gemmi code that builds the backbone of each chain (N, CA, C; Angstrom):
import gemmi

chains = {
    "A": [
        ("MET", (61.847, 78.995, -12.895), (63.257, 78.698, -13.068), (63.983, 77.207, -13.574)),
        ("GLY", (62.988, 76.655, -13.688), (63.554, 75.134, -14.178), (64.090, 75.002, -15.493)),
        ("ASP", (63.691, 76.051, -16.620), (64.225, 75.816, -18.116), (65.690, 76.870, -18.160)),
        ("LEU", (66.268, 77.260, -16.735), (67.711, 77.819, -16.831), (68.187, 77.001, -16.783)),
        ("PRO", (69.517, 76.852, -17.649), (70.443, 75.890, -17.237), (71.641, 76.647, -16.119)),
        ("VAL", (71.036, 76.617, -15.125), (71.535, 76.855, -13.871), (72.695, 75.866, -13.486)),
        ("ARG", (74.139, 76.269, -13.180), (75.049, 75.420, -12.958), (75.629, 75.550, -11.695)),
        ("ARG", (75.389, 76.907, -11.144), (75.924, 77.146, -9.820), (75.160, 78.154, -8.873)),
        ("LEU", (75.086, 77.707, -7.796), (74.298, 78.488, -6.680), (74.946, 78.242, -5.357)),
        ("VAL", (75.177, 79.682, -4.857), (75.825, 79.687, -3.643), (74.393, 80.460, -2.750)),
        ("ILE", (74.529, 79.932, -1.390), (73.034, 80.223, -0.591), (73.402, 80.457, 0.654)),
        ("ASP", (72.977, 81.452, 1.395), (73.081, 81.542, 2.770), (71.995, 81.179, 3.491)),
        ("ALA", (71.951, 80.111, 4.003), (70.998, 79.178, 4.902), (70.965, 79.116, 6.198)),
        ("ALA", (70.068, 78.548, 6.988), (70.308, 78.584, 8.304), (69.585, 76.825, 8.719)),
        ("ILE", (70.017, 76.211, 9.676), (69.461, 74.945, 10.076), (69.265, 74.802, 11.464)),
        ("PRO", (68.608, 74.266, 12.419), (68.678, 74.073, 13.432), (69.679, 73.477, 14.196)),
        ("THR", (70.480, 73.338, 15.330), (71.626, 72.825, 15.759), (70.966, 71.143, 16.204)),
        ("LYS", (69.849, 71.183, 16.368), (69.383, 69.881, 17.040), (68.502, 69.125, 15.864)),
        ("ASN", (68.501, 67.945, 15.953), (67.843, 66.979, 15.384), (68.258, 66.883, 13.696)),
        ("VAL", (69.184, 67.747, 13.254), (69.367, 67.946, 11.939), (71.104, 68.301, 12.000)),
        ("SER", (71.532, 67.732, 10.881), (73.133, 67.915, 10.731), (73.347, 68.650, 9.241)),
        ("ILE", (74.324, 68.827, 8.956), (74.907, 69.361, 7.729), (75.045, 68.359, 6.682)),
        ("VAL", (74.806, 66.979, 7.082), (75.360, 65.894, 6.260), (73.940, 65.561, 5.807)),
        ("ASP", (72.810, 65.893, 6.646), (71.408, 65.900, 5.835), (70.980, 66.617, 5.089)),
        ("VAL", (71.338, 68.039, 5.093), (71.286, 69.016, 4.023), (72.177, 68.660, 2.789)),
        ("ALA", (73.341, 68.120, 3.028), (73.920, 67.914, 1.926), (73.189, 66.752, 1.112)),
        ("ARG", (72.999, 65.739, 1.702), (72.371, 64.230, 1.359), (71.107, 65.039, 0.643)),
        ("ALA", (70.136, 65.739, 1.055), (68.978, 66.249, 0.480), (69.326, 66.791, -0.765)),
        ("LEU", (70.211, 67.820, -0.698), (70.696, 68.469, -2.042), (71.131, 67.627, -3.057)),
        ("TYR", (72.010, 66.573, -2.828), (72.676, 65.581, -3.732), (71.815, 65.011, -4.474)),
        ("SER", (70.469, 64.569, -3.746), (69.296, 63.606, -4.501), (68.531, 64.266, -5.618)),
        ("ILE", (68.883, 65.491, -5.501), (67.956, 66.512, -6.471), (68.683, 66.344, -7.891)),
        ("GLU", (67.512, 66.095, -8.976), (68.072, 65.734, -10.280), (69.150, 66.821, -10.722)),
        ("GLY", (69.940, 66.539, -11.540), (70.919, 67.649, -12.217), (71.957, 68.255, -11.068)),
        ("VAL", (71.952, 67.887, -10.002), (72.558, 68.140, -8.850), (74.308, 67.136, -9.066)),
        ("LYS", (75.395, 67.969, -9.282), (76.430, 66.864, -9.247), (77.817, 67.276, -8.145)),
        ("ALA", (77.397, 68.027, -7.411), (78.403, 68.271, -5.917), (77.755, 69.218, -5.324)),
        ("VAL", (77.923, 69.068, -3.455), (77.589, 70.106, -3.124), (78.519, 70.249, -2.155)),
        ("ARG", (78.340, 71.596, -1.711), (79.569, 71.925, -0.662), (78.729, 72.843, 0.761)),
        ("VAL", (78.703, 72.006, 1.880), (77.909, 72.891, 3.020), (79.042, 73.057, 3.838)),
        ("THR", (79.091, 74.409, 4.239), (80.075, 74.675, 5.324), (79.369, 75.959, 6.211)),
        ("VAL", (79.536, 75.556, 7.366), (79.303, 76.303, 8.719), (79.898, 77.690, 8.819)),
        ("ASP", (79.087, 78.546, 8.647), (79.945, 79.858, 8.755), (79.032, 81.017, 9.957)),
        ("ASP", (78.583, 80.034, 10.802), (77.939, 81.053, 11.961), (77.813, 80.051, 12.982)),
        ("VAL", (77.940, 80.104, 14.138), (77.275, 78.918, 15.321), (76.430, 79.996, 16.430)),
        ("ASP", (75.529, 79.524, 16.438), (74.613, 80.015, 17.688), (74.100, 79.073, 18.709)),
        ("VAL", (73.334, 79.428, 19.571), (72.892, 78.366, 20.688), (71.839, 77.473, 19.945)),
        ("ASP", (71.111, 77.820, 19.099), (70.039, 76.754, 18.550), (70.189, 76.793, 16.819)),
        ("VAL", (70.928, 77.773, 16.287), (71.083, 77.846, 15.015), (72.046, 77.702, 14.215)),
        ("LEU", (72.386, 77.111, 13.128), (73.517, 77.133, 12.417), (73.609, 77.664, 11.145)),
        ("GLY", (74.891, 78.870, 10.984), (74.487, 79.753, 9.791), (75.285, 78.638, 8.562)),
        ("LEU", (74.983, 78.695, 7.391), (75.383, 77.640, 6.371), (75.635, 78.497, 4.812)),
        ("MET", (76.841, 78.295, 4.644), (77.023, 78.648, 3.432), (76.979, 77.137, 2.236)),
        ("ILE", (76.004, 77.348, 1.399), (75.914, 76.384, 0.646), (76.309, 76.575, -0.906)),
        ("VAL", (76.917, 75.636, -1.399), (77.229, 75.789, -3.013), (76.739, 74.438, -3.856)),
        ("VAL", (75.880, 74.496, -4.309), (75.726, 73.475, -5.497), (76.034, 73.679, -6.776)),
        ("GLU", (76.548, 72.928, -7.079), (76.910, 72.580, -8.772), (76.356, 71.482, -9.480)),
        ("GLY", (76.117, 71.698, -10.724), (75.486, 70.590, -11.577), (74.962, 71.112, -13.096)),
        ("ASP", (74.105, 70.298, -13.663), (73.662, 70.857, -14.845), (71.967, 71.112, -14.968)),
        ("LYS", (71.402, 72.354, -15.088), (70.140, 72.335, -15.220), (69.622, 72.505, -13.826)),
        ("ILE", (70.420, 72.922, -12.809), (69.744, 72.716, -11.291), (68.410, 73.685, -11.106)),
        ("ASP", (67.411, 72.610, -10.595), (65.938, 73.553, -10.133), (66.101, 74.725, -8.786)),
        ("VAL", (66.296, 75.736, -8.988), (66.250, 76.508, -7.854), (65.112, 76.436, -6.570)),
        ("ASP", (64.207, 76.255, -7.326), (62.964, 75.826, -6.387), (62.860, 74.619, -5.516)),
        ("GLU", (63.476, 73.644, -6.305), (63.601, 72.230, -5.811), (64.634, 72.529, -4.919)),
        ("VAL", (65.988, 73.209, -4.806), (66.810, 73.387, -4.145), (66.471, 73.883, -2.853)),
        ("GLN", (65.733, 75.125, -2.878), (65.179, 76.036, -1.815), (64.119, 74.821, -0.918)),
        ("GLY", (63.478, 74.249, -1.750), (62.390, 73.306, -0.824), (63.220, 72.235, -0.105)),
        ("ALA", (64.060, 71.460, -0.895), (65.038, 70.560, 0.093), (65.536, 71.007, 1.170)),
        ("ILE", (66.055, 72.288, 1.275), (66.350, 72.810, 2.401), (65.463, 72.993, 3.596)),
        ("GLU", (64.260, 73.366, 3.030), (62.972, 73.470, 4.164), (62.786, 72.170, 4.535)),
        ("LYS", (62.727, 71.037, 3.451), (62.278, 69.725, 4.149), (63.130, 69.225, 5.178)),
        ("VAL", (64.398, 69.660, 5.338), (65.233, 69.152, 6.144), (65.033, 69.755, 7.563)),
        ("GLY", (64.151, 71.229, 7.387), (63.944, 72.129, 8.635), (64.831, 73.289, 8.593)),
        ("GLY", (65.404, 73.358, 7.392), (66.320, 74.990, 7.471), (65.465, 75.975, 6.628)),
        ("VAL", (65.901, 76.985, 6.638), (65.529, 78.354, 5.768), (66.433, 78.767, 4.967)),
        ("VAL", (66.114, 79.399, 3.758), (67.192, 79.895, 2.647), (66.904, 81.329, 3.163)),
        ("HIS", (68.078, 81.996, 3.587), (68.188, 83.359, 3.746), (68.305, 84.522, 2.367)),
        ("SER", (69.452, 83.863, 1.891), (69.562, 84.744, 0.509), (69.997, 84.030, -0.489)),
        ("LEU", (69.821, 83.930, -1.753), (70.713, 83.439, -2.736), (71.803, 84.624, -3.144)),
        ("ASP", (72.831, 84.067, -3.036), (74.079, 84.886, -2.980), (74.895, 84.808, -4.214)),
        ("GLU", (74.774, 83.790, -5.169), (75.484, 83.896, -6.738), (74.746, 82.696, -7.264)),
        ("VAL", (74.667, 83.117, -8.327), (74.031, 82.195, -9.144), (74.521, 81.953, -10.789)),
        ("VAL", (74.745, 81.175, -11.195), (75.783, 80.910, -12.770), (74.927, 80.068, -13.335)),
        ("VAL", (74.644, 80.637, -14.626), (73.796, 80.276, -15.791), (74.429, 80.233, -16.940)),
        ("GLY", (74.669, 78.899, -17.660), (74.784, 78.881, -19.059), (75.644, 77.755, -19.112)),
        ("ASP", (76.396, 77.548, -20.250), (77.081, 76.432, -20.553), (78.249, 75.816, -19.988)),
        ("TYR", (78.978, 77.181, -19.297), (80.183, 77.005, -18.322), (80.343, 77.800, -17.360)),
        ("ILE", (80.914, 77.525, -16.369), (81.253, 78.505, -14.948), (82.270, 79.409, -15.367)),
        ("PRO", (81.649, 80.810, -15.406), (82.903, 81.786, -15.880), (83.778, 81.850, -14.685)),
        ("GLU", (85.341, 82.614, -15.006), (85.828, 82.636, -13.885), (85.601, 84.030, -13.282)),
        ("VAL", (85.847, 84.138, -11.996), (85.476, 85.471, -11.358), (86.711, 86.213, -11.439)),
        ("ALA", (86.683, 87.609, -12.037), (87.770, 88.647, -12.064), (88.310, 88.800, -10.968)),
        ("ARG", (89.807, 88.628, -10.831), (90.524, 88.968, -9.357), (91.278, 89.928, -9.827)),
        ("GLU", (91.164, 91.081, -8.732), (91.990, 92.390, -9.007), (93.445, 91.809, -8.049)),
    ],
    "B": [
        ("MET", (67.348, 58.998, 29.850), (67.815, 58.695, 31.259), (66.691, 59.151, 32.193)),
        ("ARG", (66.437, 60.619, 31.813), (65.196, 61.085, 32.382), (63.925, 60.566, 32.727)),
        ("TYR", (63.785, 59.842, 31.271), (62.282, 59.190, 31.246), (62.829, 57.739, 31.968)),
        ("LEU", (63.993, 57.216, 31.683), (63.869, 55.763, 32.747), (63.867, 56.041, 33.972)),
        ("THR", (64.300, 57.088, 34.815), (64.202, 57.423, 35.982), (62.718, 57.404, 36.665)),
        ("LEU", (61.947, 58.689, 35.756), (60.684, 58.875, 36.054), (59.715, 57.826, 35.708)),
        ("GLY", (60.195, 56.643, 34.662), (59.215, 55.603, 34.634), (59.377, 54.680, 35.558)),
        ("LEU", (60.465, 54.228, 36.214), (60.864, 53.324, 37.201), (60.240, 53.907, 38.398)),
        ("LEU", (60.245, 55.158, 38.888), (59.683, 55.781, 40.005), (58.337, 55.872, 39.916)),
        ("ASP", (57.910, 56.354, 38.683), (56.040, 56.226, 38.562), (55.545, 54.742, 38.950)),
        ("GLY", (56.282, 53.875, 37.967), (55.825, 52.292, 38.170), (55.654, 52.113, 39.791)),
        ("ILE", (57.118, 52.553, 40.369), (56.769, 51.763, 41.887), (55.861, 52.421, 42.658)),
        ("ILE", (55.837, 53.811, 42.717), (54.823, 54.439, 43.384), (53.154, 54.363, 43.070)),
        ("THR", (52.846, 54.583, 41.354), (51.687, 54.188, 41.274), (51.127, 52.709, 41.785)),
        ("SER", (52.210, 51.523, 41.553), (51.668, 50.203, 41.799), (51.334, 50.335, 43.438)),
        ("VAL", (52.321, 51.190, 44.048), (52.228, 51.147, 45.643), (50.447, 51.678, 45.913)),
        ("SER", (50.415, 52.570, 45.267), (49.258, 53.532, 45.730), (47.872, 52.483, 45.290)),
        ("LEU", (47.943, 51.620, 44.119), (46.856, 51.066, 43.733), (46.655, 49.806, 44.529)),
        ("THR", (47.797, 49.246, 45.244), (47.866, 48.133, 46.082), (47.733, 48.159, 47.268)),
        ("SER", (47.942, 49.295, 47.909), (48.334, 49.645, 49.168), (47.020, 49.187, 50.214)),
        ("SER", (46.133, 49.224, 49.773), (44.928, 48.405, 50.681), (44.772, 46.942, 50.688)),
        ("LEU", (45.682, 46.228, 49.647), (45.446, 44.843, 49.677), (46.989, 44.565, 50.644)),
        ("LEU", (47.836, 45.128, 50.349), (49.264, 44.973, 50.986), (48.905, 45.064, 52.360)),
        ("LEU", (47.856, 46.101, 52.764), (48.033, 46.282, 54.406), (47.061, 45.205, 55.090)),
        ("ARG", (46.104, 44.602, 54.504), (45.012, 43.758, 54.713), (45.652, 42.466, 54.790)),
        ("SER", (46.846, 42.130, 53.693), (47.459, 40.800, 53.738), (46.764, 40.223, 52.849)),
        ("GLU", (46.233, 40.592, 52.077), (45.497, 39.677, 50.894), (46.537, 40.004, 49.338)),
        ("ALA", (46.953, 38.885, 49.181), (47.739, 38.815, 47.762), (46.762, 38.930, 47.259)),
        ("LEU", (47.569, 39.908, 45.832), (46.733, 40.033, 44.541), (47.124, 38.594, 43.614)),
        ("GLY", (46.321, 38.370, 42.695), (46.454, 37.172, 41.363), (47.513, 37.599, 40.749)),
        ("ILE", (48.063, 36.782, 39.934), (49.217, 36.966, 38.995), (48.453, 37.896, 37.977)),
        ("ARG", (47.638, 37.308, 37.559), (46.787, 38.215, 36.374), (46.614, 39.307, 36.557)),
        ("ASP", (45.939, 39.736, 38.010), (45.661, 41.180, 38.324), (47.267, 41.870, 38.355)),
        ("ALA", (48.112, 41.015, 38.753), (49.313, 42.090, 38.869), (49.956, 42.424, 37.612)),
        ("VAL", (49.849, 41.591, 36.680), (50.152, 41.732, 35.429), (49.482, 42.668, 34.718)),
        ("SER", (48.158, 42.583, 35.076), (47.400, 43.734, 34.155), (47.741, 44.992, 34.851)),
        ("ILE", (47.710, 45.231, 36.089), (47.568, 46.379, 36.972), (48.892, 46.872, 36.264)),
        ("ALA", (50.355, 46.208, 36.149), (51.564, 46.555, 35.777), (51.694, 47.150, 34.152)),
        ("LEU", (50.692, 46.408, 33.366), (50.811, 47.183, 32.103), (49.912, 48.068, 32.076)),
        ("VAL", (48.835, 48.301, 32.688), (48.303, 49.598, 32.492), (48.753, 50.704, 33.044)),
        ("VAL", (49.808, 50.553, 34.112), (50.286, 51.756, 34.758), (51.435, 51.857, 33.512)),
        ("ALA", (51.905, 51.184, 32.930), (53.013, 51.471, 31.912), (52.746, 52.284, 31.046)),
        ("ALA", (51.625, 51.825, 30.658), (50.895, 52.200, 29.185), (50.498, 53.416, 29.425)),
        ("VAL", (49.723, 53.957, 30.853), (49.394, 55.380, 30.959), (50.580, 56.057, 31.290)),
        ("ASN", (51.512, 55.696, 31.775), (52.797, 56.519, 31.974), (53.557, 56.678, 30.680)),
        ("ALA", (53.533, 55.538, 29.785), (54.323, 55.835, 28.238), (53.436, 56.891, 27.748)),
        ("LEU", (51.970, 56.976, 27.742), (51.465, 58.072, 26.775), (51.398, 59.286, 27.324)),
        ("THR", (51.292, 59.302, 28.564), (51.683, 60.662, 29.244), (53.009, 61.080, 28.784)),
        ("VAL", (53.798, 60.488, 28.847), (55.451, 60.756, 28.573), (55.450, 61.347, 27.194)),
        ("PHE", (54.917, 60.535, 26.185), (54.420, 60.806, 25.009), (54.058, 62.024, 24.663)),
        ("LEU", (52.883, 62.523, 24.959), (52.024, 63.864, 24.825), (52.988, 64.704, 25.557)),
        ("ALA", (53.530, 64.625, 26.639), (54.508, 65.625, 27.156), (55.400, 65.813, 26.602)),
        ("GLU", (56.062, 64.997, 26.017), (57.328, 65.169, 25.503), (57.339, 66.007, 23.765)),
        ("TYR", (56.316, 65.313, 23.543), (55.672, 65.916, 21.758), (55.253, 67.324, 22.006)),
        ("SER", (54.586, 67.756, 22.996), (53.979, 68.988, 23.024), (54.918, 70.068, 23.136)),
        ("HIS", (56.072, 69.282, 23.889), (57.329, 70.410, 24.435), (58.040, 70.676, 23.266)),
        ("GLN", (58.330, 69.522, 22.467), (59.210, 69.406, 21.281), (58.363, 70.558, 20.155)),
        ("ARG", (57.256, 70.212, 19.893), (56.370, 71.260, 18.830), (56.550, 72.548, 19.496)),
        ("SER", (56.116, 72.991, 20.486), (56.369, 74.265, 21.028), (58.009, 74.997, 20.739)),
        ("SER", (58.945, 73.942, 20.992), (60.309, 74.260, 20.633), (60.617, 74.641, 19.488)),
        ("LEU", (60.160, 73.698, 18.627), (60.158, 74.032, 17.044), (59.640, 75.047, 16.488)),
        ("ARG", (58.537, 75.375, 16.994), (57.741, 76.690, 16.988), (58.670, 77.997, 16.985)),
        ("ASP", (59.406, 77.839, 18.262), (60.402, 78.994, 18.546), (61.398, 78.863, 17.587)),
        ("LEU", (61.813, 77.800, 17.296), (63.191, 77.517, 16.826), (62.799, 78.079, 15.002)),
        ("GLU", (61.417, 77.746, 14.581), (61.260, 78.642, 13.175), (61.483, 79.775, 13.382)),
        ("TYR", (60.870, 80.752, 14.154), (60.678, 82.051, 14.394), (62.003, 82.321, 14.461)),
        ("LYS", (63.231, 81.696, 15.102), (64.558, 82.100, 15.182), (65.196, 81.833, 13.750)),
        ("LEU", (64.945, 80.831, 13.092), (65.524, 80.687, 11.885), (65.068, 81.869, 11.023)),
        ("ALA", (63.584, 82.008, 10.637), (63.076, 82.534, 9.605), (62.589, 83.963, 10.067)),
        ("LEU", (62.610, 84.053, 11.196), (62.105, 85.629, 11.934), (60.499, 85.316, 11.490)),
        ("ARG", (60.053, 84.567, 11.203), (58.414, 84.466, 11.132), (57.998, 83.158, 11.336)),
        ("SER", (56.637, 82.842, 11.554), (56.338, 81.589, 11.596), (55.464, 81.221, 10.129)),
        ("THR", (55.992, 80.131, 9.460), (55.165, 79.442, 8.665), (54.547, 78.351, 8.669)),
        ("GLY", (55.092, 77.602, 9.507), (54.564, 76.218, 9.640), (55.215, 75.153, 9.167)),
        ("LYS", (56.075, 75.478, 8.259), (56.763, 74.601, 7.344), (57.695, 73.652, 7.972)),
        ("ILE", (58.207, 74.097, 9.291), (59.058, 73.048, 10.074), (58.362, 72.071, 10.412)),
        ("MET", (57.158, 72.097, 10.649), (56.203, 70.943, 11.131), (55.958, 69.465, 9.982)),
        ("ARG", (56.661, 70.209, 8.799), (56.400, 69.175, 7.744), (57.918, 68.905, 7.496)),
        ("SER", (58.896, 69.187, 8.273), (60.430, 68.879, 7.944), (60.893, 67.716, 8.566)),
        ("LEU", (62.153, 67.229, 8.090), (62.865, 66.071, 8.671), (62.927, 66.650, 9.995)),
        ("VAL", (63.127, 67.705, 10.890), (63.595, 68.101, 12.210), (62.202, 67.705, 12.806)),
        ("HIS", (60.913, 67.832, 12.255), (59.712, 67.515, 13.080), (59.659, 65.971, 13.126)),
        ("ARG", (59.875, 65.249, 12.318), (59.813, 63.642, 12.004), (61.080, 63.178, 12.885)),
        ("ARG", (62.049, 63.519, 12.985), (62.984, 63.203, 14.536), (62.685, 63.652, 15.606)),
        ("ALA", (62.087, 64.678, 15.847), (61.658, 65.059, 16.915), (60.244, 64.343, 17.450)),
        ("LEU", (59.144, 63.691, 16.661), (58.374, 62.787, 16.603), (58.927, 61.511, 17.134)),
        ("ALA", (59.791, 60.861, 16.313), (60.325, 59.529, 16.792), (60.940, 59.545, 18.027)),
        ("GLY", (61.746, 60.738, 18.269), (62.419, 61.145, 19.661), (61.350, 61.003, 20.987)),
        ("SER", (60.301, 61.602, 20.587), (59.302, 61.633, 21.571), (58.815, 59.999, 21.694)),
        ("ALA", (58.392, 59.381, 20.525), (58.110, 58.216, 20.761), (59.170, 56.866, 21.594)),
        ("ARG", (60.718, 56.926, 21.062), (61.537, 56.510, 22.031), (61.394, 56.386, 23.126)),
        ("SER", (61.322, 58.108, 23.719), (61.072, 58.409, 24.851), (59.850, 57.630, 25.938)),
        ("ALA", (58.724, 57.379, 25.010), (57.753, 57.118, 25.687), (57.842, 55.013, 25.505)),
        ("ALA", (58.515, 54.732, 24.724), (58.924, 53.382, 25.097), (59.829, 53.385, 26.071)),
        ("TYR", (60.923, 54.016, 26.360), (61.804, 53.392, 27.174), (61.094, 53.821, 28.550)),
        ("ASN", (60.141, 54.828, 28.539), (59.473, 54.740, 30.035), (58.317, 54.055, 30.190)),
        ("PHE", (58.000, 53.165, 28.943), (56.812, 51.990, 29.148), (57.839, 50.802, 29.694)),
        ("ALA", (58.956, 51.008, 29.099), (59.657, 49.438, 29.899), (59.978, 49.974, 31.288)),
        ("ALA", (60.618, 50.877, 31.587), (61.026, 51.452, 32.796), (59.889, 51.103, 34.169)),
        ("SER", (58.730, 51.969, 33.445), (57.578, 51.571, 34.423), (57.036, 50.305, 34.494)),
        ("LEU", (57.069, 49.540, 33.586), (56.999, 48.280, 33.403), (57.651, 47.366, 34.425)),
        ("ALA", (58.793, 47.589, 34.478), (60.077, 47.239, 35.213), (59.311, 47.443, 36.767)),
        ("GLY", (59.350, 48.622, 37.074), (59.181, 49.292, 38.182), (57.891, 48.513, 39.046)),
        ("ALA", (56.709, 48.735, 38.090), (55.346, 48.075, 38.699), (55.790, 46.758, 38.764)),
        ("SER", (56.127, 46.053, 38.060), (56.221, 44.421, 38.217), (57.129, 44.033, 39.459)),
        ("PHE", (58.258, 45.080, 39.688), (59.186, 44.537, 40.757), (58.311, 44.689, 42.281)),
        ("ILE", (57.227, 45.458, 42.226), (56.440, 45.564, 43.194), (55.354, 44.619, 43.072)),
        ("LEU", (54.851, 44.623, 41.926), (53.460, 43.843, 41.732), (53.252, 42.289, 41.960)),
        ("LEU", (54.550, 41.688, 40.964), (54.768, 40.323, 41.102), (54.939, 39.565, 42.632)),
        ("PRO", (56.078, 40.263, 43.162), (56.015, 39.692, 44.515), (54.940, 39.698, 45.391)),
        ("SER", (54.132, 40.700, 45.182), (53.023, 40.936, 46.025), (51.621, 39.876, 45.954)),
        ("ALA", (51.988, 39.295, 44.382), (51.146, 38.244, 44.080), (51.298, 37.064, 44.809)),
        ("ILE", (52.869, 36.711, 44.992), (53.221, 35.728, 45.695), (52.722, 36.158, 47.500)),
        ("SER", (53.010, 36.887, 47.821), (52.613, 37.253, 49.243), (52.848, 38.528, 49.613)),
        ("THR", (52.008, 39.391, 50.537), (51.786, 40.391, 50.767), (53.462, 40.942, 51.458)),
        ("ARG", (53.658, 39.783, 52.379), (55.023, 40.246, 53.035), (56.160, 40.222, 51.877)),
        ("LEU", (56.227, 39.348, 51.010), (57.386, 39.489, 49.504), (57.139, 40.860, 49.041)),
        ("GLY", (55.517, 41.306, 48.965), (55.479, 42.533, 48.573), (56.084, 43.946, 49.110)),
        ("LEU", (55.967, 43.880, 50.294), (56.548, 44.929, 51.364), (58.162, 44.886, 51.128)),
        ("ILE", (58.479, 43.570, 50.873), (60.127, 43.496, 51.089), (60.501, 43.829, 49.571)),
        ("ALA", (60.025, 43.716, 48.761), (60.081, 44.392, 47.356), (60.068, 45.757, 47.248)),
        ("LEU", (58.978, 46.289, 47.756), (58.734, 47.893, 47.898), (60.107, 48.636, 48.588)),
        ("ILE", (60.602, 47.725, 49.543), (61.688, 48.634, 50.660), (62.661, 48.156, 49.616)),
        ("ALA", (63.223, 47.181, 48.898), (64.015, 46.851, 48.125), (64.305, 47.852, 46.718)),
        ("ALA", (63.171, 47.977, 46.500), (63.068, 48.811, 44.936), (63.249, 50.370, 45.484)),
        ("VAL", (62.754, 50.949, 46.484), (63.290, 52.124, 47.278), (64.844, 52.141, 47.386)),
        ("ALA", (65.290, 51.303, 47.892), (66.837, 51.180, 48.384), (67.585, 51.521, 46.829)),
        ("ALA", (67.241, 50.263, 46.087), (67.645, 50.152, 44.639), (67.789, 51.161, 43.860)),
        ("SER", (66.273, 52.143, 43.825), (66.376, 53.158, 42.859), (67.413, 54.240, 43.799)),
        ("SER", (67.206, 54.371, 44.782), (67.864, 55.546, 45.542), (69.748, 55.043, 45.092)),
        ("ALA", (70.021, 54.126, 45.073), (71.397, 53.371, 44.942), (71.916, 53.997, 43.375)),
        ("ALA", (71.310, 53.395, 42.636), (71.181, 54.068, 41.091), (71.253, 55.108, 41.025)),
        ("LEU", (70.410, 56.038, 41.546), (70.439, 57.633, 41.349), (71.439, 58.360, 41.824)),
        ("ALA", (72.090, 57.776, 43.114), (73.329, 58.510, 43.668), (74.566, 58.819, 43.329)),
        ("ARG", (75.112, 59.506, 43.361), (76.693, 59.578, 43.032), (77.496, 59.540, 44.359)),
        ("SER", (76.979, 59.602, 45.313), (77.918, 59.678, 46.866), (77.098, 59.096, 47.865)),
        ("PRO", (77.760, 58.919, 48.832), (76.642, 58.385, 50.115), (75.801, 59.561, 50.509)),
        ("GLU", (76.091, 60.797, 50.394), (75.404, 61.800, 51.110), (73.868, 61.652, 50.084)),
        ("GLU", (74.461, 61.810, 48.590), (73.118, 61.556, 47.821), (72.164, 60.339, 48.107)),
        ("PHE", (72.944, 59.320, 48.180), (72.203, 58.266, 48.752), (71.082, 58.357, 49.490)),
        ("GLY", (71.704, 58.981, 50.623), (70.627, 59.237, 51.797), (69.601, 60.120, 51.390)),
        ("GLU", (69.744, 61.510, 50.554), (68.847, 62.373, 50.087), (67.727, 61.317, 49.313)),
        ("TRP", (68.357, 60.960, 48.270), (67.480, 59.859, 47.484), (66.550, 59.126, 48.032)),
        ("LEU", (66.951, 58.231, 49.250), (66.236, 57.190, 49.993), (65.181, 57.870, 50.521)),
        ("LEU", (65.568, 59.179, 51.382), (64.400, 59.913, 51.807), (63.310, 60.416, 51.156)),
        ("MET", (63.675, 61.045, 49.552), (62.599, 61.556, 49.007), (61.960, 60.376, 48.026)),
        ("ILE", (62.739, 59.244, 47.960), (61.730, 58.138, 47.105), (61.134, 57.464, 48.309)),
        ("GLY", (61.586, 57.451, 49.654), (60.746, 56.613, 50.543), (59.534, 57.538, 50.768)),
        ("VAL", (59.634, 58.789, 51.071), (58.533, 59.565, 51.333), (57.591, 59.350, 50.400)),
        ("SER", (57.879, 59.436, 49.015), (57.336, 59.797, 47.837), (56.286, 58.320, 47.793)),
        ("ALA", (56.861, 57.214, 47.974), (56.228, 56.079, 47.993), (55.333, 55.813, 49.471)),
        ("ALA", (56.004, 56.504, 50.558), (54.759, 56.404, 51.825), (53.667, 57.467, 51.370)),
        ("VAL", (53.773, 58.187, 50.774), (53.023, 59.251, 50.431), (51.837, 58.159, 49.568)),
        ("GLY", (52.384, 57.968, 48.433), (51.749, 56.686, 47.390), (50.799, 55.817, 48.261)),
        ("PHE", (51.519, 55.547, 49.335), (50.879, 53.956, 50.066), (49.705, 54.654, 50.807)),
        ("LEU", (49.791, 55.967, 51.548), (48.942, 56.644, 52.064), (47.713, 57.147, 51.224)),
        ("VAL", (47.898, 57.703, 49.896), (46.772, 58.064, 49.322), (46.142, 56.676, 48.835)),
        ("GLY", (46.470, 55.436, 48.492), (46.158, 54.215, 48.246), (45.207, 54.109, 49.530)),
        ("GLN", (45.627, 54.096, 50.529), (44.904, 53.968, 51.907), (43.551, 54.721, 52.028)),
        ("ILE", (43.635, 55.841, 51.767), (42.646, 56.710, 51.897), (41.626, 56.803, 50.617)),
        ("PHE", (42.262, 56.256, 49.490), (41.358, 56.258, 48.135), (41.601, 54.737, 47.785)),
        ("PRO", (41.123, 53.797, 48.681), (41.562, 52.321, 48.110), (40.544, 51.831, 46.586)),
        ("ILE", (41.524, 51.350, 45.888), (40.776, 50.871, 44.374), (41.070, 49.563, 44.546)),
        ("ALA", (41.992, 48.859, 44.439), (41.976, 47.375, 44.307), (41.342, 46.749, 45.930)),
        ("GLY", (40.867, 45.626, 45.598), (39.957, 45.309, 46.770), (38.752, 45.568, 47.319)),
    ],
}
model = gemmi.Model(1)
for chain_id, residues in chains.items():
    chain = gemmi.Chain(chain_id)
    for i, (resn, *xyz) in enumerate(residues, 1):
        res = gemmi.Residue()
        res.name, res.seqid = resn, gemmi.SeqId(i, " ")
        for name, pos in zip(("N", "CA", "C"), xyz):
            atom = gemmi.Atom()
            atom.name, atom.element = name, gemmi.Element(name[0])
            atom.pos, atom.b_iso = gemmi.Position(*pos), 0.0
            res.add_atom(atom)
        chain.add_residue(res)
    model.add_chain(chain)
structure = gemmi.Structure()
structure.add_model(model)
structure.setup_entities()
């Protein structure tokens, strides 16, 4: 997926509550080439696990590298919930 | 805090066990021997703490990986979380080394001057550790009893199986 002009990713992920923080996740993702901005939101709190909603935006984002960066901090990707590819980010139609 | 307390008490009790035969026969240790025993006690205690803490952390990480991913891939062992757990184990071992060295030196260095001083240091160490751990006068009594009995058992074991001297 390296040659696709991926502009935006929304990822459902989880990290341990101990020894790692959402700042570490954001830092690891922001260090990837092509990533211009990262938003990490906690959407679920368990005893040992934090559920996260991660938004990554930029130019030509390498999806495998993003997944690898989350795993390198000790997290896992549960699902890829949104991918935007192209020259611009299209508006989501609202009813 | 757990490893500081453990190190201090371990240092005191181990050094009492190793030198109790000398203390009872009123034979003073040499300074060189006292320093050597204190360093060996602290190093052995710190290595034990490192291995115990790291094996506990590894086991917790394996459980955690299963909770996160519902399968075990071993990827968590190559992650930042694992490196921080390893660093945490090393930090615990370092604290334990310092506390063990302090506890052992507190008994062994006075013993190197005279056996009488060594016995006074032992009583002072038991009282000081009890005071440091206690949150109330009742707890002080409980700690005094527990640490006193532990030191006495260590002393007795050293008498039955004498090593130094």
